[in-house]
All heavy atoms as a GROMACS GRO file, in nm:
protein
  588
    1MET      N    1   9.650   9.536  11.991
    1MET     CA    2   9.628   9.422  11.904
    1MET      C    3   9.696   9.300  11.968
    1MET      O    4   9.745   9.308  12.078
    1MET     CB    5   9.680   9.453  11.765
    1MET     CG    6   9.619   9.578  11.703
    1MET     SD    7   9.515   9.540  11.565
    1MET     CE    8   9.445   9.700  11.535
    2THR      N    9   9.701   9.189  11.899
    2THR     CA   10   9.747   9.066  11.960
    2THR      C   11   9.892   9.036  11.925
    2THR      O   12   9.941   9.079  11.822
    2THR     CB   13   9.660   8.948  11.913
    2THR    OG1   14   9.674   8.936  11.772
    2THR    CG2   15   9.516   8.970  11.948
    3PRO      N   16   9.964   8.960  12.011
    3PRO     CA   17  10.102   8.923  11.981
    3PRO      C   18  10.113   8.836  11.856
    3PRO      O   19  10.206   8.851  11.780
    3PRO     CB   20  10.148   8.847  12.104
    3PRO     CG   21  10.050   8.876  12.211
    3PRO     CD   22   9.924   8.918  12.144
    4ASP      N   23  10.020   8.744  11.833
    4ASP     CA   24  10.022   8.660  11.713
    4ASP      C   25   9.886   8.670  11.643
    4ASP      O   26   9.798   8.587  11.665
    4ASP     CB   27  10.054   8.515  11.748
    4ASP     CG   28  10.080   8.431  11.624
    4ASP    OD1   29  10.071   8.484  11.511
    4ASP    OD2   30  10.108   8.312  11.640
    5PRO      N   31   9.870   8.772  11.559
    5PRO     CA   32   9.740   8.796  11.498
    5PRO      C   33   9.693   8.685  11.404
    5PRO      O   34   9.574   8.662  11.390
    5PRO     CB   35   9.760   8.928  11.424
    5PRO     CG   36   9.906   8.942  11.406
    5PRO     CD   37   9.969   8.871  11.521
    6ALA      N   38   9.786   8.614  11.341
    6ALA     CA   39   9.745   8.504  11.252
    6ALA      C   40   9.676   8.394  11.331
    6ALA      O   41   9.576   8.339  11.286
    6ALA     CB   42   9.866   8.450  11.177
    7ASN      N   43   9.725   8.364  11.451
    7ASN     CA   44   9.660   8.263  11.535
    7ASN      C   45   9.522   8.309  11.581
    7ASN      O   46   9.431   8.228  11.592
    7ASN     CB   47   9.747   8.226  11.655
    7ASN     CG   48   9.854   8.126  11.619
    7ASN    OD1   49   9.844   8.057  11.517
    7ASN    ND2   50   9.957   8.118  11.700
    8LEU      N   51   9.508   8.439  11.609
    8LEU     CA   52   9.377   8.492  11.644
    8LEU      C   53   9.279   8.466  11.530
    8LEU      O   54   9.168   8.417  11.551
    8LEU     CB   55   9.384   8.641  11.673
    8LEU     CG   56   9.247   8.708  11.686
    8LEU    CD1   57   9.184   8.676  11.820
    8LEU    CD2   58   9.256   8.856  11.665
    9LEU      N   59   9.319   8.497  11.408
    9LEU     CA   60   9.232   8.478  11.293
    9LEU      C   61   9.196   8.331  11.273
    9LEU      O   62   9.081   8.298  11.244
    9LEU     CB   63   9.297   8.534  11.166
    9LEU     CG   64   9.312   8.686  11.162
    9LEU    CD1   65   9.400   8.728  11.045
    9LEU    CD2   66   9.176   8.753  11.154
   10ARG      N   67   9.294   8.244  11.288
   10ARG     CA   68   9.269   8.100  11.273
   10ARG      C   69   9.169   8.048  11.376
   10ARG      O   70   9.096   7.954  11.350
   10ARG     CB   71   9.399   8.022  11.286
   10ARG     CG   72   9.490   8.034  11.167
   10ARG     CD   73   9.614   7.946  11.186
   10ARG     NE   74   9.710   7.968  11.082
   10ARG     CZ   75   9.826   8.035  11.096
   10ARG    NH1   76   9.858   8.085  11.214
   10ARG    NH2   77   9.907   8.050  10.994
   11GLY      N   78   9.164   8.111  11.492
   11GLY     CA   79   9.075   8.067  11.600
   11GLY      C   80   8.934   8.123  11.593
   11GLY      O   81   8.849   8.082  11.671
   12LEU      N   82   8.908   8.214  11.502
   12LEU     CA   83   8.775   8.274  11.491
   12LEU      C   84   8.685   8.193  11.399
   12LEU      O   85   8.732   8.115  11.317
   12LEU     CB   86   8.787   8.418  11.437
   12LEU     CG   87   8.859   8.517  11.526
   12LEU    CD1   88   8.875   8.651  11.454
   12LEU    CD2   89   8.785   8.537  11.657
   13GLN      N   90   8.556   8.216  11.412
   13GLN     CA   91   8.457   8.153  11.325
   13GLN      C   92   8.421   8.250  11.214
   13GLN      O   93   8.416   8.372  11.236
   13GLN     CB   94   8.330   8.119  11.405
   13GLN     CG   95   8.351   8.014  11.511
   13GLN     CD   96   8.384   7.879  11.450
   13GLN    OE1   97   8.325   7.839  11.351
   13GLN    NE2   98   8.479   7.811  11.511
   14PRO      N   99   8.393   8.201  11.094
   14PRO     CA  100   8.345   8.290  10.988
   14PRO      C  101   8.218   8.363  11.034
   14PRO      O  102   8.138   8.309  11.110
   14PRO     CB  103   8.315   8.194  10.873
   14PRO     CG  104   8.405   8.077  10.897
   14PRO     CD  105   8.411   8.064  11.047
   15GLY      N  106   8.206   8.486  10.989
   15GLY     CA  107   8.091   8.568  11.027
   15GLY      C  108   8.124   8.675  11.128
   15GLY      O  109   8.045   8.766  11.152
   16VAL      N  110   8.244   8.668  11.187
   16VAL     CA  111   8.287   8.767  11.285
   16VAL      C  112   8.340   8.889  11.210
   16VAL      O  113   8.409   8.876  11.109
   16VAL     CB  114   8.397   8.707  11.377
   16VAL    CG1  115   8.454   8.811  11.471
   16VAL    CG2  116   8.344   8.589  11.453
   17ARG      N  117   8.310   9.008  11.260
   17ARG     CA  118   8.362   9.131  11.199
   17ARG      C  119   8.502   9.157  11.253
   17ARG      O  120   8.524   9.153  11.375
   17ARG     CB  121   8.270   9.248  11.230
   17ARG     CG  122   8.301   9.372  11.150
   17ARG     CD  123   8.182   9.467  11.152
   17ARG     NE  124   8.205   9.579  11.066
   17ARG     CZ  125   8.228   9.703  11.109
   17ARG    NH1  126   8.230   9.729  11.238
   17ARG    NH2  127   8.249   9.800  11.023
   18VAL      N  128   8.597   9.182  11.164
   18VAL     CA  129   8.737   9.199  11.202
   18VAL      C  130   8.799   9.316  11.127
   18VAL      O  131   8.748   9.361  11.024
   18VAL     CB  132   8.820   9.072  11.172
   18VAL    CG1  133   8.777   8.955  11.256
   18VAL    CG2  134   8.817   9.038  11.024
   19VAL      N  135   8.911   9.361  11.180
   19VAL     CA  136   9.000   9.450  11.106
   19VAL      C  137   9.136   9.381  11.106
   19VAL      O  138   9.182   9.332  11.208
   19VAL     CB  139   9.006   9.592  11.165
   19VAL    CG1  140   9.058   9.594  11.306
   19VAL    CG2  141   9.088   9.683  11.074
   20VAL      N  142   9.198   9.374  10.988
   20VAL     CA  143   9.326   9.306  10.971
   20VAL      C  144   9.423   9.402  10.903
   20VAL      O  145   9.393   9.456  10.797
   20VAL     CB  146   9.312   9.178  10.885
   20VAL    CG1  147   9.446   9.108  10.870
   20VAL    CG2  148   9.209   9.084  10.945
   21ARG      N  149   9.538   9.423  10.965
   21ARG     CA  150   9.645   9.503  10.903
   21ARG      C  151   9.744   9.403  10.845
   21ARG      O  152   9.786   9.309  10.912
   21ARG     CB  153   9.714   9.591  11.005
   21ARG     CG  154   9.832   9.667  10.942
   21ARG     CD  155   9.868   9.787  11.019
   21ARG     NE  156   9.761   9.883  10.996
   21ARG     CZ  157   9.769  10.010  11.031
   21ARG    NH1  158   9.874  10.056  11.091
   21ARG    NH2  159   9.667  10.091  11.009
   22TYR      N  160   9.782   9.428  10.719
   22TYR     CA  161   9.875   9.336  10.653
   22TYR      C  162   9.967   9.412  10.559
   22TYR      O  163   9.940   9.527  10.521
   22TYR     CB  164   9.800   9.224  10.580
   22TYR     CG  165   9.705   9.272  10.470
   22TYR    CD1  166   9.743   9.267  10.337
   22TYR    CD2  167   9.578   9.320  10.500
   22TYR    CE1  168   9.658   9.310  10.237
   22TYR    CE2  169   9.493   9.362  10.401
   22TYR     CZ  170   9.533   9.357  10.270
   22TYR     OH  171   9.448   9.401  10.171
   23ARG      N  172  10.079   9.347  10.527
   23ARG     CA  173  10.182   9.408  10.443
   23ARG      C  174  10.141   9.404  10.295
   23ARG      O  175  10.086   9.305  10.248
   23ARG     CB  176  10.314   9.334  10.457
   23ARG     CG  177  10.381   9.353  10.589
   23ARG     CD  178  10.517   9.280  10.591
   23ARG     NE  179  10.578   9.291  10.720
   23ARG     CZ  180  10.555   9.207  10.821
   23ARG    NH1  181  10.477   9.104  10.804
   23ARG    NH2  182  10.614   9.226  10.937
   24ILE      N  183  10.170   9.513  10.226
   24ILE     CA  184  10.159   9.519  10.080
   24ILE      C  185  10.287   9.582  10.028
   24ILE      O  186  10.368   9.632  10.108
   24ILE     CB  187  10.036   9.603  10.035
   24ILE    CG1  188  10.045   9.745  10.090
   24ILE    CG2  189   9.906   9.535  10.077
   24ILE    CD1  190   9.943   9.840  10.032
   25ASP      N  191  10.307   9.580   9.897
   25ASP     CA  192  10.426   9.644   9.841
   25ASP      C  193  10.425   9.792   9.880
   25ASP      O  194  10.328   9.862   9.854
   25ASP     CB  195  10.428   9.632   9.689
   25ASP     CG  196  10.454   9.490   9.643
   25ASP    OD1  197  10.511   9.412   9.722
   25ASP    OD2  198  10.417   9.457   9.529
   26GLY      N  199  10.530   9.836   9.946
   26GLY     CA  200  10.542   9.976   9.983
   26GLY      C  201  10.482  10.013  10.117
   26GLY      O  202  10.477  10.130  10.151
   27GLY      N  203  10.433   9.918  10.194
   27GLY     CA  204  10.380   9.954  10.325
   27GLY      C  205  10.279   9.856  10.380
   27GLY      O  206  10.295   9.735  10.369
   28PHE      N  207  10.173   9.912  10.438
   28PHE     CA  208  10.069   9.834  10.503
   28PHE      C  209   9.932   9.884  10.457
   28PHE      O  210   9.918   9.997  10.413
   28PHE     CB  211  10.077   9.849  10.656
   28PHE     CG  212  10.204   9.801  10.715
   28PHE    CD1  213  10.311   9.888  10.731
   28PHE    CD2  214  10.220   9.669  10.756
   28PHE    CE1  215  10.430   9.845  10.786
   28PHE    CE2  216  10.339   9.625  10.811
   28PHE     CZ  217  10.444   9.712  10.826
   29THR      N  218   9.832   9.800  10.474
   29THR     CA  219   9.693   9.840  10.450
   29THR      C  220   9.605   9.761  10.546
   29THR      O  221   9.650   9.666  10.609
   29THR     CB  222   9.651   9.819  10.303
   29THR    OG1  223   9.527   9.886  10.281
   29THR    CG2  224   9.640   9.671  10.268
   30ASP      N  225   9.479   9.804  10.556
   30ASP     CA  226   9.384   9.739  10.646
   30ASP      C  227   9.267   9.683  10.567
   30ASP      O  228   9.228   9.739  10.465
   30ASP     CB  229   9.329   9.839  10.748
   30ASP     CG  230   9.436   9.893  10.841
   30ASP    OD1  231   9.528   9.817  10.875
   30ASP    OD2  232   9.426  10.010  10.880
   31ALA      N  233   9.210   9.575  10.617
   31ALA     CA  234   9.086   9.519  10.564
   31ALA      C  235   8.987   9.516  10.679
   31ALA      O  236   9.012   9.452  10.781
   31ALA     CB  237   9.108   9.380  10.507
   32LEU      N  238   8.874   9.585  10.663
   32LEU     CA  239   8.770   9.589  10.764
   32LEU      C  240   8.645   9.525  10.706
   32LEU      O  241   8.598   9.567  10.600
   32LEU     CB  242   8.738   9.734  10.804
   32LEU     CG  243   8.615   9.756  10.892
   32LEU    CD1  244   8.633   9.690  11.028
   32LEU    CD2  245   8.587   9.903  10.905
   33GLY      N  246   8.597   9.421  10.771
   33GLY     CA  247   8.477   9.354  10.721
   33GLY      C  248   8.452   9.224  10.795
   33GLY      O  249   8.503   9.201  10.904
   34THR      N  250   8.374   9.139  10.730
   34THR     CA  251   8.335   9.011  10.789
   34THR      C  252   8.432   8.902  10.746
   34THR      O  253   8.461   8.888  10.628
   34THR     CB  254   8.192   8.974  10.743
   34THR    OG1  255   8.106   9.081  10.779
   34THR    CG2  256   8.146   8.846  10.808
   35LEU      N  257   8.480   8.827  10.842
   35LEU     CA  258   8.567   8.714  10.813
   35LEU      C  259   8.481   8.607  10.747
   35LEU      O  260   8.390   8.552  10.808
   35LEU     CB  261   8.629   8.663  10.944
   35LEU     CG  262   8.736   8.557  10.934
   35LEU    CD1  263   8.857   8.607  10.856
   35LEU    CD2  264   8.778   8.513  11.073
   36SER      N  265   8.506   8.581  10.618
   36SER     CA  266   8.418   8.490  10.545
   36SER      C  267   8.478   8.352  10.524
   36SER      O  268   8.404   8.256  10.500
   36SER     CB  269   8.378   8.551  10.411
   36SER     OG  270   8.491   8.581  10.334
   37ALA      N  271   8.610   8.340  10.529
   37ALA     CA  272   8.674   8.209  10.511
   37ALA      C  273   8.806   8.205  10.587
   37ALA      O  274   8.878   8.304  10.593
   37ALA     CB  275   8.697   8.180  10.364
   38ILE      N  276   8.834   8.087  10.643
   38ILE     CA  277   8.960   8.065  10.715
   38ILE      C  278   9.022   7.939  10.657
   38ILE      O  279   8.965   7.831  10.666
   38ILE     CB  280   8.935   8.047  10.865
   38ILE    CG1  281   8.862   8.169  10.920
   38ILE    CG2  282   9.065   8.024  10.939
   38ILE    CD1  283   8.798   8.146  11.053
   39GLY      N  284   9.139   7.955  10.597
   39GLY     CA  285   9.207   7.840  10.538
   39GLY      C  286   9.335   7.808  10.612
   39GLY      O  287   9.367   7.870  10.714
   40ALA      N  288   9.410   7.715  10.560
   40ALA     CA  289   9.536   7.676  10.622
   40ALA      C  290   9.642   7.785  10.606
   40ALA      O  291   9.723   7.806  10.695
   40ALA     CB  292   9.586   7.546  10.560
   41ASP      N  293   9.642   7.854  10.491
   41ASP     CA  294   9.745   7.954  10.462
   41ASP      C  295   9.692   8.095  10.448
   41ASP      O  296   9.770   8.191  10.451
   41ASP     CB  297   9.818   7.917  10.332
   41ASP     CG  298   9.883   7.781  10.340
   41ASP    OD1  299   9.938   7.748  10.447
   41ASP    OD2  300   9.877   7.706  10.241
   42THR      N  301   9.560   8.111  10.428
   42THR     CA  302   9.502   8.243  10.406
   42THR      C  303   9.367   8.255  10.477
   42THR      O  304   9.306   8.156  10.515
   42THR     CB  305   9.476   8.269  10.255
   42THR    OG1  306   9.381   8.175  10.207
   42THR    CG2  307   9.604   8.262  10.175
   43CYS      N  308   9.324   8.379  10.490
   43CYS     CA  309   9.187   8.407  10.535
   43CYS      C  310   9.127   8.506  10.437
   43CYS      O  311   9.199   8.576  10.365
   43CYS     CB  312   9.185   8.461  10.678
   43CYS     SG  313   9.259   8.623  10.697
   44THR      N  314   8.994   8.510  10.433
   44THR     CA  315   8.925   8.601  10.344
   44THR      C  316   8.836   8.693  10.426
   44THR      O  317   8.758   8.646  10.510
   44THR     CB  318   8.838   8.524  10.242
   44THR    OG1  319   8.923   8.434  10.171
   44THR    CG2  320   8.771   8.617  10.143
   45VAL      N  321   8.850   8.824  10.400
   45VAL     CA  322   8.768   8.924  10.466
   45VAL      C  323   8.679   8.987  10.360
   45VAL      O  324   8.728   9.038  10.259
   45VAL     CB  325   8.855   9.031  10.535
   45VAL    CG1  326   8.769   9.138  10.600
   45VAL    CG2  327   8.948   8.968  10.638
   46SER      N  328   8.548   8.984  10.383
   46SER     CA  329   8.453   9.047  10.291
   46SER      C  330   8.436   9.192  10.332
   46SER      O  331   8.380   9.221  10.438
   46SER     CB  332   8.318   8.975  10.295
   46SER     OG  333   8.332   8.843  10.249
   47THR      N  334   8.485   9.283  10.249
   47THR     CA  335   8.478   9.426  10.277
   47THR      C  336   8.374   9.491  10.187
   47THR      O  337   8.316   9.426  10.100
   47THR     CB  338   8.615   9.493  10.251
   47THR    OG1  339   8.641   9.496  10.111
   47THR    CG2  340   8.728   9.420  10.324
   48ARG      N  341   8.352   9.619  10.203
   48ARG     CA  342   8.259   9.693  10.117
   48ARG      C  343   8.301   9.688   9.971
   48ARG      O  344   8.219   9.696   9.881
   48ARG     CB  345   8.253   9.840  10.158
   48ARG     CG  346   8.173   9.867  10.279
   48ARG     CD  347   8.167  10.016  10.300
   48ARG     NE  348   8.074  10.050  10.406
   48ARG     CZ  349   8.046  10.173  10.440
   48ARG    NH1  350   8.106  10.274  10.378
   48ARG    NH2  351   7.960  10.197  10.537
   49ARG      N  352   8.430   9.678   9.946
   49ARG     CA  353   8.482   9.678   9.808
   49ARG      C  354   8.500   9.539   9.750
   49ARG      O  355   8.547   9.526   9.637
   49ARG     CB  356   8.614   9.753   9.804
   49ARG     CG  357   8.598   9.898   9.841
   49ARG     CD  358   8.728   9.971   9.835
   49ARG     NE  359   8.707  10.109   9.872
   49ARG     CZ  360   8.777  10.208   9.824
   49ARG    NH1  361   8.873  10.185   9.738
   49ARG    NH2  362   8.752  10.331   9.862
   50GLY      N  363   8.467   9.437   9.827
   50GLY     CA  364   8.482   9.300   9.778
   50GLY      C  365   8.563   9.215   9.874
   50GLY      O  366   8.606   9.260   9.980
   51ASP      N  367   8.587   9.091   9.833
   51ASP     CA  368   8.663   8.998   9.917
   51ASP      C  369   8.812   9.025   9.906
   51ASP      O  370   8.864   9.051   9.797
   51ASP     CB  371   8.635   8.854   9.875
   51ASP     CG  372   8.497   8.808   9.913
   51ASP    OD1  373   8.429   8.881   9.989
   51ASP    OD2  374   8.455   8.700   9.870
   52VAL      N  375   8.879   9.018  10.021
   52VAL     CA  376   9.024   9.036  10.028
   52VAL      C  377   9.082   8.907  10.085
   52VAL      O  378   9.048   8.868  10.197
   52VAL     CB  379   9.061   9.155  10.118
   52VAL    CG1  380   9.212   9.171  10.127
   52VAL    CG2  381   8.995   9.283  10.070
   53VAL      N  382   9.168   8.841  10.009
   53VAL     CA  383   9.234   8.719  10.054
   53VAL      C  384   9.371   8.760  10.108
   53VAL      O  385   9.451   8.823  10.038
   53VAL     CB  386   9.249   8.617   9.940
   53VAL    CG1  387   9.322   8.493   9.988
   53VAL    CG2  388   9.112   8.581   9.883
   54ILE      N  389   9.398   8.723  10.233
   54ILE     CA  390   9.520   8.767  10.302
   54ILE      C  391   9.599   8.645  10.347
   54ILE      O  392   9.546   8.559  10.419
   54ILE     CB  393   9.486   8.854  10.424
   54ILE    CG1  394   9.395   8.971  10.383
   54ILE    CG2  395   9.613   8.903  10.492
   54ILE    CD1  396   9.330   9.041  10.500
   55ALA      N  397   9.725   8.638  10.307
   55ALA     CA  398   9.814   8.530  10.352
   55ALA      C  399   9.856   8.558  10.496
   55ALA      O  400   9.891   8.671  10.531
   55ALA     CB  401   9.936   8.522  10.262
   56TYR      N  402   9.851   8.455  10.580
   56TYR     CA  403   9.884   8.473  10.722
   56TYR      C  404  10.023   8.533  10.747
   56TYR      O  405  10.037   8.616  10.837
   56TYR     CB  406   9.871   8.341  10.798
   56TYR     CG  407   9.728   8.292  10.809
   56TYR    CD1  408   9.693   8.165  10.769
   56TYR    CD2  409   9.628   8.373  10.862
   56TYR    CE1  410   9.563   8.119  10.779
   56TYR    CE2  411   9.497   8.329  10.872
   56TYR     CZ  412   9.466   8.202  10.830
   56TYR     OH  413   9.337   8.158  10.841
   57PRO      N  414  10.127   8.497  10.670
   57PRO     CA  415  10.259   8.558  10.698
   57PRO      C  416  10.262   8.710  10.677
   57PRO      O  417  10.349   8.778  10.730
   57PRO     CB  418  10.352   8.489  10.599
   57PRO     CG  419  10.285   8.359  10.567
   57PRO     CD  420  10.138   8.388  10.572
   58LEU      N  421  10.165   8.765  10.602
   58LEU     CA  422  10.161   8.910  10.578
   58LEU      C  423  10.088   8.986  10.687
   58LEU      O  424  10.097   9.108  10.694
   58LEU     CB  425  10.094   8.938  10.442
   58LEU     CG  426  10.161   8.877  10.320
   58LEU    CD1  427  10.082   8.911  10.194
   58LEU    CD2  428  10.306   8.923  10.308
   59VAL      N  429  10.013   8.916  10.772
   59VAL     CA  430   9.933   8.980  10.876
   59VAL      C  431  10.024   9.033  10.986
   59VAL      O  432  10.108   8.961  11.040
   59VAL     CB  433   9.830   8.881  10.935
   59VAL    CG1  434   9.756   8.943  11.052
   59VAL    CG2  435   9.733   8.835  10.827
   60THR      N  436  10.005   9.163  11.020
   60THR     CA  437  10.083   9.222  11.128
   60THR      C  438   9.999   9.253  11.251
   60THR      O  439  10.052   9.265  11.360
   60THR     CB  440  10.153   9.351  11.082
   60THR    OG1  441  10.053   9.445  11.040
   60THR    CG2  442  10.250   9.323  10.968
   61ALA      N  443   9.867   9.268  11.233
   61ALA     CA  444   9.777   9.294  11.345
   61ALA      C  445   9.635   9.253  11.306
   61ALA      O  446   9.599   9.261  11.188
   61ALA     CB  447   9.780   9.441  11.383
   62ALA      N  448   9.557   9.213  11.405
   62ALA     CA  449   9.418   9.176  11.380
   62ALA      C  450   9.340   9.183  11.510
   62ALA      O  451   9.395   9.159  11.617
   62ALA     CB  452   9.408   9.034  11.322
   63LYS      N  453   9.213   9.220  11.497
   63LYS     CA  454   9.126   9.218  11.614
   63LYS      C  455   8.981   9.213  11.568
   63LYS      O  456   8.949   9.248  11.455
   63LYS     CB  457   9.149   9.337  11.707
   63LYS     CG  458   9.108   9.470  11.649
   63LYS     CD  459   9.130   9.579  11.752
   63LYS     CE  460   9.085   9.714  11.698
   63LYS     NZ  461   9.100   9.819  11.800
   64THR      N  462   8.894   9.167  11.658
   64THR     CA  463   8.752   9.171  11.630
   64THR      C  464   8.702   9.311  11.658
   64THR      O  465   8.759   9.384  11.743
   64THR     CB  466   8.676   9.068  11.716
   64THR    OG1  467   8.697   9.098  11.853
   64THR    CG2  468   8.721   8.926  11.685
   65VAL      N  469   8.597   9.350  11.588
   65VAL     CA  470   8.539   9.484  11.606
   65VAL      C  471   8.387   9.470  11.615
   65VAL      O  472   8.329   9.374  11.564
   65VAL     CB  473   8.579   9.580  11.492
   65VAL    CG1  474   8.727   9.610  11.497
   65VAL    CG2  475   8.541   9.525  11.356
   66PRO      N  476   8.322   9.568  11.678
   66PRO     CA  477   8.177   9.560  11.690
   66PRO      C  478   8.108   9.582  11.555
   66PRO      O  479   8.170   9.632  11.461
   66PRO     CB  480   8.143   9.673  11.788
   66PRO     CG  481   8.259   9.765  11.785
   66PRO     CD  482   8.379   9.683  11.747
   67PRO      N  483   7.980   9.550  11.548
   67PRO     CA  484   7.906   9.572  11.423
   67PRO      C  485   7.905   9.720  11.386
   67PRO      O  486   7.919   9.806  11.474
   67PRO     CB  487   7.765   9.524  11.454
   67PRO     CG  488   7.771   9.453  11.584
   67PRO     CD  489   7.898   9.491  11.652
   68PRO      N  490   7.888   9.750  11.258
   68PRO     CA  491   7.884   9.891  11.219
   68PRO      C  492   7.760   9.959  11.278
   68PRO      O  493   7.658   9.894  11.302
   68PRO     CB  494   7.877   9.886  11.066
   68PRO     CG  495   7.819   9.753  11.035
   68PRO     CD  496   7.866   9.662  11.145
   69PRO      N  497   7.767  10.091  11.299
   69PRO     CA  498   7.649  10.160  11.350
   69PRO      C  499   7.539  10.160  11.245
   69PRO      O  500   7.566  10.150  11.126
   69PRO     CB  501   7.701  10.302  11.376
   69PRO     CG  502   7.822  10.316  11.291
   69PRO     CD  503   7.880  10.180  11.278
   70PRO      N  504   7.414  10.170  11.289
   70PRO     CA  505   7.305  10.172  11.191
   70PRO      C  506   7.315  10.296  11.103
   70PRO      O  507   7.362  10.402  11.148
   70PRO     CB  508   7.179  10.174  11.277
   70PRO     CG  509   7.222  10.212  11.414
   70PRO     CD  510   7.367  10.180  11.425
   71ARG      N  511   7.272  10.282  10.979
   71ARG     CA  512   7.274  10.395  10.887
   71ARG      C  513   7.171  10.498  10.929
   71ARG      O  514   7.062  10.465  10.972
   71ARG     CB  515   7.246  10.347  10.745
   71ARG     CG  516   7.354  10.253  10.696
   71ARG     CD  517   7.331  10.222  10.554
   71ARG     NE  518   7.407  10.321  10.478
   71ARG     CZ  519   7.422  10.320  10.348
   71ARG    NH1  520   7.363  10.230  10.276
   71ARG    NH2  521   7.494  10.411  10.287
   72ARG      N  522   7.206  10.623  10.911
   72ARG     CA  523   7.112  10.731  10.941
   72ARG      C  524   7.014  10.747  10.827
   72ARG      O  525   7.048  10.726  10.711
   72ARG     CB  526   7.186  10.863  10.958
   72ARG     CG  527   7.267  10.869  11.084
   72ARG     CD  528   7.304  11.011  11.111
   72ARG     NE  529   7.448  11.021  11.121
   72ARG     CZ  530   7.514  11.136  11.123
   72ARG    NH1  531   7.451  11.248  11.110
   72ARG    NH2  532   7.644  11.136  11.135
   73GLN      N  533   6.892  10.789  10.863
   73GLN     CA  534   6.794  10.816  10.760
   73GLN      C  535   6.828  10.947  10.691
   73GLN      O  536   6.887  11.039  10.752
   73GLN     CB  537   6.655  10.825  10.820
   73GLN     CG  538   6.604  10.692  10.872
   73GLN     CD  539   6.462  10.705  10.922
   73GLN    OE1  540   6.405  10.812  10.926
   73GLN    NE2  541   6.405  10.592  10.962
   74ALA      N  542   6.793  10.957  10.564
   74ALA     CA  543   6.817  11.078  10.488
   74ALA      C  544   6.734  11.193  10.548
   74ALA      O  545   6.621  11.172  10.592
   74ALA     CB  546   6.783  11.058  10.343
   75ARG      N  547   6.791  11.311  10.546
   75ARG     CA  548   6.718  11.428  10.595
   75ARG      C  549   6.610  11.465  10.494
   75ARG      O  550   6.631  11.459  10.374
   75ARG     CB  551   6.812  11.545  10.613
   75ARG     CG  552   6.908  11.529  10.727
   75ARG     CD  553   6.986  11.655  10.744
   75ARG     NE  554   7.074  11.645  10.859
   75ARG     CZ  555   7.156  11.740  10.895
   75ARG    NH1  556   7.164  11.851  10.825
   75ARG    NH2  557   7.233  11.724  11.000
   76ALA      N  558   6.498  11.508  10.548
   76ALA     CA  559   6.390  11.556  10.461
   76ALA      C  560   6.425  11.696  10.411
   76ALA      O  561   6.470  11.782  10.487
   76ALA     CB  562   6.259  11.558  10.536
   77ARG      N  563   6.405  11.718  10.283
   77ARG     CA  564   6.433  11.850  10.226
   77ARG      C  565   6.316  11.944  10.254
   77ARG      O  566   6.200  11.905  10.244
   77ARG     CB  567   6.452  11.840  10.075
   77ARG     CG  568   6.576  11.766  10.038
   77ARG     CD  569   6.597  11.772   9.891
   77ARG     NE  570   6.719  11.704   9.854
   77ARG     CZ  571   6.764  11.696   9.733
   77ARG    NH1  572   6.696  11.749   9.633
   77ARG    NH2  573   6.878  11.634   9.707
   78PRO      N  574   6.346  12.068  10.287
   78PRO     CA  575   6.237  12.163  10.309
   78PRO      C  576   6.163  12.192  10.177
   78PRO      O  577   6.223  12.191  10.070
   78PRO     CB  578   6.306  12.288  10.362
   78PRO     CG  579   6.451  12.269  10.337
   78PRO     CD  580   6.475  12.124  10.309
   79LEU      N  581   6.034  12.216  10.189
   79LEU     CA  582   5.954  12.245  10.069
   79LEU      C  583   5.972  12.382  10.022
   79LEU      O  584   6.012  12.472  10.023
   79LEU     CB  585   5.806  12.219  10.096
   79LEU     CG  586   5.774  12.075  10.131
   79LEU    CD1  587   5.625  12.064  10.167
   79LEU    CD2  588   5.804  11.984  10.014
   0.00000   0.00000   0.00000
């Protein structure tokens, strides 16, 4: 990951897929999704579960990631 992950996030354009590790009460958690907003003090990552607003001082690691793999088609059931 990067030495200053908050600066990496500030330098990206919205629409980039990212993973961000940040501090929460009792430890750390990750947000994986599309960077949807970049502000002066926070960034917003749109994840499968909704938007996550993350304050830059809480960010411990961040990087861009490739697009998700395409979904597999459902298997046909035997007759």
